[in-house]
C-alpha positions as CSV (number, residue, x, y, z in Angstrom):
1,M,-42.7,-14.4,-23.9
2,F,-43.4,-13.7,-20.3
3,L,-40.9,-16.5,-19.2
4,R,-38.3,-15.3,-21.6
5,K,-38.6,-11.7,-20.4
6,N,-38.4,-12.8,-16.7
7,L,-35.4,-15.0,-17.5
8,C,-33.6,-12.0,-19.1
9,N,-34.3,-9.9,-16.1
10,I,-33.0,-12.6,-13.7
11,L,-29.8,-12.9,-15.8
12,K,-29.3,-9.2,-15.8
13,S,-29.8,-9.2,-12.1
14,L,-27.3,-11.9,-11.5
15,S,-24.8,-10.2,-13.8
16,F,-25.2,-6.9,-11.9
17,K,-24.7,-8.6,-8.6
18,T,-21.6,-10.3,-9.7
19,S,-20.0,-7.1,-11.0
20,H,-21.2,-5.1,-8.0
21,N,-19.8,-7.6,-5.4
22,F,-16.5,-8.1,-7.2
23,R,-14.7,-4.8,-6.9
24,T,-12.0,-3.5,-9.2
25,L,-8.5,-2.9,-7.9
26,N,-8.9,0.9,-7.9
27,Q,-11.6,0.4,-5.2
28,V,-9.1,-1.3,-2.9
29,N,-7.5,1.2,-0.5
30,N,-5.3,-0.8,1.8
31,H,-3.1,-3.9,2.0
32,S,-5.6,-5.9,4.0
33,T,-8.4,-5.5,1.4
34,F,-5.8,-6.0,-1.4
35,H,-5.1,-9.4,0.0
36,K,-8.8,-10.3,0.2
37,W,-9.4,-8.9,-3.2
38,T,-6.6,-11.0,-4.7
39,L,-7.9,-14.2,-3.2
40,D,-11.4,-13.4,-4.6
41,Y,-9.8,-12.7,-8.0
42,F,-8.2,-16.1,-8.1
43,R,-11.5,-17.7,-7.1
44,N,-13.6,-15.9,-9.7
45,Q,-11.5,-15.3,-12.8
46,P,-11.7,-18.1,-15.5
47,H,-7.9,-18.2,-16.0
48,Y,-7.4,-19.0,-12.3
49,N,-10.4,-20.6,-10.8
50,K,-9.8,-24.1,-12.1
51,F,-8.8,-25.1,-8.6
52,V,-12.1,-24.2,-7.0
53,L,-13.8,-27.4,-5.8
54,K,-17.6,-28.0,-5.9
55,Q,-18.9,-27.4,-2.4
56,S,-20.1,-30.5,-0.5
57,M,-23.8,-30.8,0.6
58,I,-22.6,-32.4,3.9
59,N,-22.9,-30.3,7.0
60,T,-19.3,-29.7,7.8
61,N,-19.8,-28.6,11.4
62,N,-21.5,-31.9,12.2
63,F,-18.6,-33.8,10.7
64,V,-16.5,-33.8,13.9
65,Y,-19.3,-35.3,15.9
66,N,-19.9,-38.1,13.4
67,H,-16.4,-39.4,14.0
68,V,-15.9,-40.2,10.3
69,Q,-12.6,-41.7,9.5
70,L,-10.5,-39.1,7.8
71,K,-8.5,-41.5,5.7
72,S,-11.6,-42.8,4.0
73,I,-12.5,-39.4,2.6
74,S,-11.2,-38.2,-0.8
75,T,-8.7,-35.4,-0.9
76,D,-11.1,-33.1,-2.7
77,E,-13.8,-33.7,0.0
78,L,-11.2,-33.2,2.7
79,L,-10.1,-29.9,1.1
80,I,-13.7,-28.7,0.9
81,R,-14.3,-29.4,4.6
82,F,-10.9,-27.8,5.4
83,S,-12.0,-24.6,3.7
84,S,-15.5,-24.4,5.1
85,S,-15.2,-25.5,8.8
86,N,-14.7,-23.1,11.6
87,I,-14.2,-25.6,14.3
88,K,-10.5,-25.4,15.3
89,S,-10.2,-28.9,16.6
90,L,-11.5,-30.3,13.4
91,L,-9.2,-28.1,11.3
92,Y,-6.2,-29.5,13.2
93,E,-7.3,-33.0,12.5
94,I,-7.9,-32.4,8.8
95,D,-4.6,-30.4,8.6
96,N,-2.7,-33.4,9.9
97,E,-4.3,-35.7,7.5
98,L,-3.6,-33.4,4.5
99,V,0.1,-33.3,5.5
100,S,0.3,-37.0,4.6
101,R,-1.3,-36.4,1.2
102,V,0.6,-33.3,-0.1
103,H,3.1,-35.4,-2.1
104,G,0.3,-37.0,-4.0
105,M,-1.8,-33.9,-4.7
106,S,-2.4,-32.4,-8.1
107,I,-1.4,-28.8,-8.8
108,N,-5.0,-27.7,-8.4
109,Q,-5.4,-29.5,-5.1
110,I,-2.3,-27.8,-3.8
111,L,-3.7,-24.4,-4.8
112,A,-7.0,-25.3,-3.2
113,L,-5.1,-26.2,0.0
114,M,-3.3,-22.9,0.1
115,D,-6.4,-21.0,-0.7
116,A,-8.2,-22.7,2.1
117,C,-5.5,-21.8,4.5
118,L,-5.6,-18.1,3.6
119,S,-9.4,-17.8,3.6
120,D,-11.1,-15.7,6.3
121,K,-12.8,-18.8,7.8
122,N,-9.6,-20.8,8.4
123,S,-8.0,-19.8,11.7
124,L,-4.8,-21.8,11.0
125,S,-3.7,-19.6,8.1
126,K,0.0,-19.9,7.5
127,D,0.4,-21.9,10.7
128,A,-1.2,-24.9,8.9
129,S,1.3,-27.8,8.8
130,S,-0.1,-28.9,5.4
131,F,0.7,-25.4,3.9
132,R,4.3,-25.6,5.2
133,K,4.6,-29.2,3.9
134,C,4.0,-28.0,0.4
135,F,7.4,-26.2,0.5
136,E,9.1,-29.6,0.5
137,I,7.9,-30.4,-3.0
138,F,8.5,-27.0,-4.5
139,D,11.9,-27.7,-6.1
140,E,13.4,-26.9,-9.5
141,S,12.1,-30.0,-11.1
142,W,8.5,-29.3,-9.8
143,F,8.5,-25.9,-11.5
144,R,9.6,-27.6,-14.8
145,R,6.4,-29.6,-14.9
146,P,4.8,-29.2,-18.3
147,D,1.3,-29.2,-16.8
148,L,2.1,-26.2,-14.6
149,T,0.6,-23.2,-16.3
150,V,1.6,-19.5,-16.0
151,P,-1.6,-18.5,-14.1
152,Q,-1.0,-21.4,-11.7
153,T,2.6,-20.2,-11.2
154,I,1.5,-16.6,-10.5
155,Q,-1.1,-17.9,-8.1
156,L,1.3,-20.1,-6.3
157,I,3.9,-17.3,-6.0
158,Y,1.4,-15.1,-4.4
159,Y,0.2,-17.7,-1.9
160,V,3.7,-18.7,-0.7
161,S,4.8,-15.0,-0.3
162,I,2.7,-14.9,2.9
163,Y,5.8,-16.4,4.5
164,K,7.8,-13.4,3.4
165,N,11.6,-14.1,3.4
166,K,11.1,-17.8,4.0
167,S,9.4,-18.1,0.7
168,Q,12.2,-16.4,-1.3
169,R,13.6,-19.7,-2.8
170,V,10.2,-20.8,-4.0
171,V,9.2,-17.5,-5.4
172,E,12.6,-17.2,-7.3
173,L,12.0,-20.7,-8.8
174,G,8.6,-19.5,-9.9
175,L,10.1,-16.4,-11.5
176,Q,12.5,-18.6,-13.3
177,K,9.6,-20.5,-14.8
178,L,7.9,-17.2,-15.8
179,L,11.0,-16.0,-17.4
180,N,10.6,-18.7,-20.0
181,E,7.1,-17.3,-20.8
182,I,8.2,-13.6,-21.1
183,N,5.8,-12.9,-24.0
184,Y,2.9,-14.2,-22.0
185,L,3.9,-12.0,-19.1
186,K,3.8,-9.0,-21.3
187,Q,0.2,-9.7,-22.0
188,L,-0.8,-9.9,-18.3
189,T,-3.4,-7.4,-17.0
190,D,-2.3,-4.7,-14.6
191,D,-4.1,-6.6,-11.9
192,E,-2.1,-9.8,-12.5
193,L,1.1,-7.8,-12.5
194,S,0.1,-6.4,-9.2
195,F,0.0,-9.9,-7.7
196,L,3.5,-10.5,-8.9
197,G,4.8,-7.1,-7.7
198,V,3.5,-7.6,-4.2
199,A,4.6,-11.2,-3.9
200,T,8.2,-10.5,-5.1
201,Y,8.5,-7.5,-2.7
202,K,7.2,-9.4,0.3
203,S,9.5,-12.4,-0.3
204,S,12.6,-10.1,-1.0
205,S,13.1,-12.2,-4.2
206,K,15.6,-11.4,-6.9
207,I,13.8,-10.4,-10.1
208,Y,15.2,-10.7,-13.5
209,D,15.8,-7.5,-15.5
210,K,13.4,-8.7,-18.3
211,I,10.6,-8.9,-15.7
212,L,11.5,-5.6,-14.1
213,R,11.3,-3.9,-17.5
214,I,7.8,-5.1,-17.8
215,F,6.8,-3.4,-14.6
216,A,8.7,-0.2,-15.7
217,F,7.1,-0.2,-19.2
218,R,3.6,-0.8,-17.8
219,I,4.0,2.2,-15.5
220,E,5.1,4.5,-18.4
221,K,2.4,3.1,-20.6
222,N,-0.5,3.4,-18.2
223,L,0.7,6.3,-16.0
224,D,-2.4,8.4,-16.3
225,N,-4.7,5.5,-15.2
226,L,-2.2,4.5,-12.4
227,M,-2.3,8.1,-11.0
228,Q,-5.9,7.2,-10.0
229,N,-5.1,3.8,-8.7
230,P,-2.6,4.0,-5.7
231,M,-2.5,0.3,-4.8
232,Q,-1.7,-0.7,-8.4
233,L,1.0,1.9,-8.9
234,I,2.6,1.0,-5.6
235,S,2.5,-2.7,-6.3
236,F,4.5,-1.9,-9.5
237,I,6.9,0.4,-7.7
238,K,7.7,-2.1,-4.9
239,P,9.7,-4.6,-7.0
240,L,11.6,-1.8,-8.7
241,K,12.6,-0.3,-5.4
242,K,13.6,-3.7,-4.0
243,S,15.8,-4.4,-7.0
244,K,17.2,-0.8,-7.1
245,Y,15.8,-0.3,-10.6
246,H,16.4,3.5,-10.9
247,D,15.8,4.4,-14.5
248,P,16.2,8.2,-14.8
249,I,13.7,8.4,-17.6
250,L,11.1,6.6,-15.5
251,L,11.8,8.7,-12.4
252,S,11.5,11.9,-14.5
253,K,8.1,10.8,-16.0
254,L,6.8,9.9,-12.6
255,I,7.7,13.4,-11.2
256,T,6.3,15.1,-14.3
257,A,3.0,13.1,-13.9
258,F,2.7,14.0,-10.2
259,N,3.4,17.7,-10.9
260,N,0.9,17.9,-13.8
261,N,-1.9,15.9,-12.1
262,T,-2.4,17.6,-8.8
263,N,-5.7,15.6,-8.3
264,N,-4.0,12.2,-8.5
265,K,-5.2,9.8,-5.9
266,V,-1.6,8.4,-5.2
267,L,-0.3,11.5,-3.4
268,A,-3.7,12.0,-1.8
269,D,-3.0,8.9,0.1
270,V,-0.4,9.2,2.9
271,I,0.8,5.6,2.8
272,S,1.2,5.6,-1.0
273,S,3.0,9.0,-0.7
274,I,5.5,7.4,1.7
275,H,6.1,4.6,-0.7
276,I,6.8,7.0,-3.5
277,L,9.1,9.1,-1.3
278,S,10.9,6.0,-0.3
279,Y,11.5,5.0,-4.0
280,F,12.8,8.4,-4.9
281,A,15.1,8.5,-1.9
282,D,16.4,5.1,-2.7
283,A,17.2,6.3,-6.2
284,N,19.1,9.3,-4.7
285,C,16.7,11.5,-6.7
286,N,17.8,15.1,-7.3
287,K,14.4,16.8,-7.7
288,V,14.7,18.7,-4.5
289,D,11.7,21.0,-4.9
290,F,9.3,18.1,-5.6
291,L,10.8,16.0,-2.8
292,Q,10.7,18.8,-0.2
293,S,7.1,19.4,-1.1
294,L,6.3,15.7,-0.8
295,I,8.0,15.5,2.6
296,D,6.1,18.5,3.8
297,S,2.7,17.4,2.5
298,I,3.1,14.0,4.2
299,G,4.2,15.7,7.4
300,E,1.1,17.9,7.3
301,R,-1.2,14.9,7.2
302,M,0.8,13.2,9.9
303,I,0.1,16.2,12.2
304,K,-3.6,16.3,11.1
305,D,-4.0,12.6,11.9
306,S,-1.9,12.7,15.1
307,L,-0.3,9.6,13.7
308,K,-3.4,7.6,14.7
309,N,-3.5,4.1,13.1
310,Y,-0.1,4.7,11.4
311,R,2.1,1.7,11.1
312,L,5.6,1.9,12.7
313,K,7.2,0.8,9.5
314,D,5.5,3.6,7.5
315,I,6.7,6.3,9.9
316,S,10.1,4.7,9.9
317,S,10.2,4.7,6.1
318,Y,9.2,8.4,6.0
319,V,11.9,9.6,8.5
320,F,14.6,7.4,6.9
321,S,13.8,8.7,3.4
322,A,13.8,12.4,4.5
323,S,17.1,11.9,6.5
324,Y,18.7,10.0,3.6
325,L,17.9,12.8,1.2
326,G,19.0,15.4,3.8
327,L,15.7,17.2,3.6
328,T,14.1,18.2,6.9
329,P,10.3,18.9,7.1
330,K,9.8,22.7,7.1
331,D,7.3,22.5,9.9
332,P,9.2,21.6,13.1
333,N,6.0,20.0,14.5
334,V,6.5,17.1,12.1
335,C,9.7,16.0,13.8
336,K,8.2,16.8,17.2
337,I,5.2,14.5,16.7
338,V,7.4,11.7,15.5
339,V,9.6,12.0,18.6
340,D,6.5,12.0,20.8
341,F,5.4,8.8,18.9
342,L,8.7,7.2,19.6
343,N,8.6,8.0,23.3
344,K,5.1,6.4,23.5
345,M,6.0,3.4,21.3
346,F,9.3,2.5,23.0
347,N,8.3,2.9,26.6
348,T,9.5,-0.4,27.9
349,K,12.8,-2.3,27.8
350,E,10.9,-5.2,26.2
351,K,9.6,-3.1,23.3
352,C,13.1,-1.6,22.7
353,K,14.7,-5.0,22.6
354,K,11.9,-6.6,20.4
355,Y,11.9,-3.8,17.9
356,S,15.6,-2.8,18.2
357,K,16.2,-2.7,14.5
358,V,13.5,-0.1,13.9
359,L,14.3,1.7,17.1
360,I,18.0,2.3,16.2
361,G,17.2,3.2,12.6
362,M,14.6,5.8,13.6
363,C,16.8,7.3,16.3
364,L,19.6,7.7,13.8
365,S,17.3,9.2,11.2
366,M,15.9,11.7,13.7
367,W,19.5,12.5,14.7
368,M,20.4,13.1,11.1
369,L,17.4,15.5,10.8
370,D,18.8,17.3,13.9
371,S,15.7,16.5,15.9
372,K,17.3,14.3,18.5
373,P,15.0,12.0,20.5
374,I,16.8,12.9,23.8
375,K,14.3,11.5,26.2
376,L,14.1,8.1,24.5
377,M,17.9,7.8,24.0
378,H,18.5,8.7,27.6
379,F,16.2,5.8,28.5
380,I,17.8,3.2,26.3
381,F,21.4,4.2,27.0
382,S,20.9,4.7,30.8
383,D,18.5,1.9,31.7
384,M,19.5,-0.7,29.1
385,S,22.7,-2.3,28.0
386,T,23.6,-1.8,24.4
387,A,24.1,-5.5,24.2
388,N,20.3,-5.8,24.3
389,L,20.1,-3.7,21.2
390,R,22.5,-5.9,19.2
391,M,21.4,-8.9,17.2
392,P,23.6,-11.8,16.0
393,N,24.8,-11.4,12.4
394,A,23.1,-8.1,12.1
395,H,26.1,-6.1,10.9
396,K,24.1,-3.2,9.5
397,Q,22.1,-2.8,12.7
398,D,25.4,-2.9,14.7
399,N,26.9,-0.2,12.5
400,R,23.9,2.0,12.9
401,L,24.0,1.6,16.6
402,N,27.7,2.4,16.7
403,L,27.2,5.5,14.5
404,L,24.4,6.7,16.7
405,L,26.7,6.3,19.8
406,I,29.4,8.2,18.0
407,C,27.0,11.0,17.1
408,A,25.9,11.2,20.7
409,S,29.5,11.2,22.0
410,I,30.2,14.2,19.7
411,E,27.0,16.2,20.0
412,Q,25.4,15.1,23.3
413,P,27.9,13.2,25.4
414,D,25.8,13.2,28.5
415,L,23.4,10.7,26.9
416,I,25.9,7.9,26.8
417,T,27.9,8.2,30.0
418,K,27.2,4.6,30.8
419,C,28.0,3.3,27.3
420,K,31.5,2.3,26.4
421,L,32.4,2.2,22.7
422,D,35.9,1.7,21.5
423,P,36.0,2.4,17.7
424,E,39.4,0.6,17.5
425,K,37.6,-2.7,18.3
426,Y,35.5,-2.4,15.2
427,S,36.9,-2.6,11.7
428,M,35.8,-0.2,9.0
429,P,35.5,-1.4,5.4
430,H,38.6,-1.7,3.3
431,V,39.1,1.4,1.2
432,N,39.3,-0.6,-2.0
433,S,35.7,-1.5,-1.7
434,H,34.8,2.2,-2.1
435,L,37.3,3.3,-4.7
436,G,35.6,1.5,-7.7
437,E,32.5,3.7,-7.2
438,R,34.4,6.9,-6.7
439,P,36.7,7.6,-9.6
440,F,36.8,11.4,-8.9
441,L,38.0,10.7,-5.3
442,V,40.8,8.6,-6.7
443,E,41.7,11.3,-9.1
444,V,41.9,13.9,-6.3
445,Y,44.0,11.5,-4.2
446,E,46.5,10.9,-7.1
447,T,46.8,14.6,-7.9
448,L,47.5,15.4,-4.2
449,K,50.3,12.8,-4.2
450,K,51.8,14.6,-7.2
451,L,51.6,17.9,-5.5
452,S,52.9,16.7,-2.1
453,N,56.4,18.3,-2.4
454,K,55.0,21.6,-3.7
455,L,52.4,21.8,-1.0
456,N,54.7,20.6,1.8
457,I,52.6,17.5,2.4
458,S,54.3,14.8,4.4
459,E,51.6,12.1,4.3
460,I,48.4,11.4,2.4
461,E,46.0,8.6,3.1
462,Y,42.4,7.6,2.5
463,N,40.5,8.0,5.7
464,F,37.1,7.7,7.5
465,S,37.3,10.8,9.7
466,I,34.1,9.8,11.7
467,P,34.1,6.3,13.0
468,F,31.3,4.1,11.6
469,L,30.3,6.8,9.1
470,K,31.3,5.0,6.0
471,I,32.0,7.9,3.6
472,L,35.6,7.8,2.5
473,G,37.7,11.0,2.5
474,I,41.3,11.9,2.3
475,K,43.5,12.8,5.2
476,V,46.4,15.2,4.5
477,I,49.2,15.8,7.0
478,K,51.5,18.7,6.2
479,K,55.1,19.0,7.2
480,N,54.2,21.5,9.9
481,S,52.0,18.7,11.4
482,K,48.7,20.4,10.5
483,I,46.0,18.0,9.5
484,I,43.5,18.7,6.8
485,Y,40.6,16.5,5.7
486,V,39.6,16.6,2.0
487,E,35.9,15.7,1.3
488,V,34.9,15.0,-2.3
489,L,31.4,15.8,-3.4
490,D,30.4,13.2,-6.1
491,N,27.4,11.0,-6.9
492,S,28.2,8.9,-3.8
493,T,28.0,11.8,-1.4
494,C,25.4,14.0,-3.2
495,L,22.0,13.6,-4.7
496,Y,22.3,12.2,-8.2
497,D,24.2,14.4,-10.6
498,T,24.2,17.4,-8.3
499,A,26.5,19.1,-5.8
500,I,23.9,18.8,-3.1
501,P,25.2,16.7,-0.2
502,N,22.9,13.8,0.8
503,G,21.8,13.3,4.4
504,M,24.8,11.2,5.4
505,M,27.2,13.6,3.9
506,K,25.5,16.5,5.7
507,L,25.8,14.6,9.0
508,K,29.5,14.1,8.3
509,F,30.1,17.8,7.7
510,R,28.1,18.6,10.9
511,L,30.1,16.2,13.1
512,E,33.4,17.3,11.6
513,S,32.6,20.9,12.4
514,K,31.8,20.0,16.0
515,L,35.2,18.4,16.3
516,D,36.9,21.5,14.9
517,I,38.3,19.5,12.0
518,R,39.7,21.6,9.2
519,V,37.8,20.4,6.1
520,I,38.1,21.4,2.4
521,T,35.7,20.2,-0.2
522,V,36.3,19.4,-3.8
523,N,33.2,19.4,-6.0
524,H,32.9,17.2,-9.1
525,K,30.5,19.7,-10.6
526,D,33.1,22.5,-10.6
527,G,34.3,21.6,-14.1
528,L,37.7,20.2,-12.9
529,N,37.8,17.8,-15.8
530,S,41.5,18.1,-16.5
531,E,44.6,17.4,-14.4
532,M,45.8,21.0,-14.8
533,L,42.5,22.5,-13.6
534,L,42.4,20.1,-10.7
535,K,46.0,20.8,-9.7
536,S,45.4,24.5,-9.8
537,H,42.2,24.2,-7.7
538,L,43.9,22.0,-5.0
539,E,46.9,24.3,-4.8
540,S,44.6,27.3,-4.1
541,L,42.8,25.3,-1.4
542,L,45.9,23.9,0.4
543,S,48.5,26.7,-0.1
C-alpha cells in the first residue's frame, strides 16, 4: 500500500512537471520564444515526436578526441551526436559526413537532422551543409511518397521556412500535399495551424484558397479565445495578409471583437497591434475611427517606450500602414520620435546602402504623413549618390525612390540640388493596365469625349499628372488652351467603399496643389449612376 501510494505521488509529480515545463502557446509572447516553443512541441507531442532518437550513453564531447571513424557510425548515432555536441570542429566533421548520407535517409532521420540544426546547442543552424543538402531531394515526387504523413509534412514545412524566400518552392510542394488532405487539415489544432501560418508567411508561399479559408474560419470560430492569444491570432492573420485575403465579413467581425473586448491581449501588445494595423491597411479598410484610434494607441506606446528594442521592420510597417491609409497620428510627437529614430539608425552611408529598401520606404511614408525627415534626406541626397540606393531588378524600390525625389523637387527642392532625375527617361505603366480595375474612371472619360464639342474641349487623354505616382487621371485641354485635370474618387483611390481618399491619393492632391494645377474631382459615391446624371455633373464642373 505504501509503495502504491508513493508510486502515485511520483507519477503525479512527473505529470505536473511535464505540463508545467511545456508551456501553452498563449504563454508565448514573442517570435523567438514561439520558435523554441514550436521545436519543443514537435519533440514532445505524440503525433510528431516519432523522429526523436534515443539518446546515446557515449560522452559526445570526448568523441572528437577518440578519433572514431565517422563512416563506421550509424546514421542514427551520428544524428544524436550532431544534436548534442557543442564542439564546433566536431559539428563541422559530422555535418560533412551527413551530407553524403542525406539521399539515403528515412523521413524521420531527415526531420531529426533538421531539428538538430535548429536546436539551441547547434551553432551551425541553417548554415549546416547537410540541412541545405536536404533541399536537393525535396521535389514533387518526394512529396508524393505514401509514407509521408500530414504531421511530418507540417513539421518539414516549418523547418525549411527558416530559409525564408529560398524555401518557397519546397513549402509550396508541401502545401500541395496538404491540399489533398483538406479534411485532416480542418481537424488540426490551433497550435498546428499556427505553425503553418508562420511558415507560409516567412517563405512568401502561395497558399490555396481552401487552406486560406481554414485560417479565416478558425479565426471566426475561436475569436473570443484568440483575443487573449496574440501570437496565435497573428499567426493566422499573416498568411491571409500575404495572400491578400480581405473578406469584408471577417474584417468586420475582427473590428467588432476588438471594440467589444477592450481587455483583449492582442491590442495590449504593440507588435501584435502593428500586425493588425498592417492587415487592415492592406485591405484598404474603411473603419476610420477604429483605425485612427489604433494608430494613436500604438503611437502612445512608442513614445512611452522611446522605441527601445523596437525592430526596424515593425516601425516601418507602422508608418507605411498609417501613410497608406492617409491617417496621421494625432500626437505630432509620434512622427517626431520616428524621424529621430531614422536619423540615429541611418547615420552612415554603409547603413543607408545596406538597408536602402527600408530607408526609401520609410522616408516616403513619412513624407506622405507630411512629417518630412529633412536632416536624413539632406544627408542621403547630398553626401550619397542615388545610384547607391538603387538595387538591380528592384523596380518597386526604384519607383519609390523616384517618387520621393519628385516629392522633394516639388515641396523641398533644396534637398535634391545634387540629384538629377529626368522623368522622361522612366516609363510609366501603360494605361490599359489600370482601366480594368477602374470602370468609373473609364465611364467619366467616355462621357467627357461625348461632351467635348459642347464643353469646347480640344483634347482628352488619360494621364499621370505626377511622375511616378501611379494613380491614373484624365487630362482635359480646352480650346482656349486651359488645362484641367480630372481626378476620379473610386475604390482604387479611396478607402474601401467610401469617398475618403487613401494616403497616396491625398499625396497626389497635395502635390497638384503645390504645382497650381487646376483639379476637379468626380466622386463615385455621388450617385452618378446614369449617363444623364454624369453628363450633367461634368457640365457643371467644366462649364
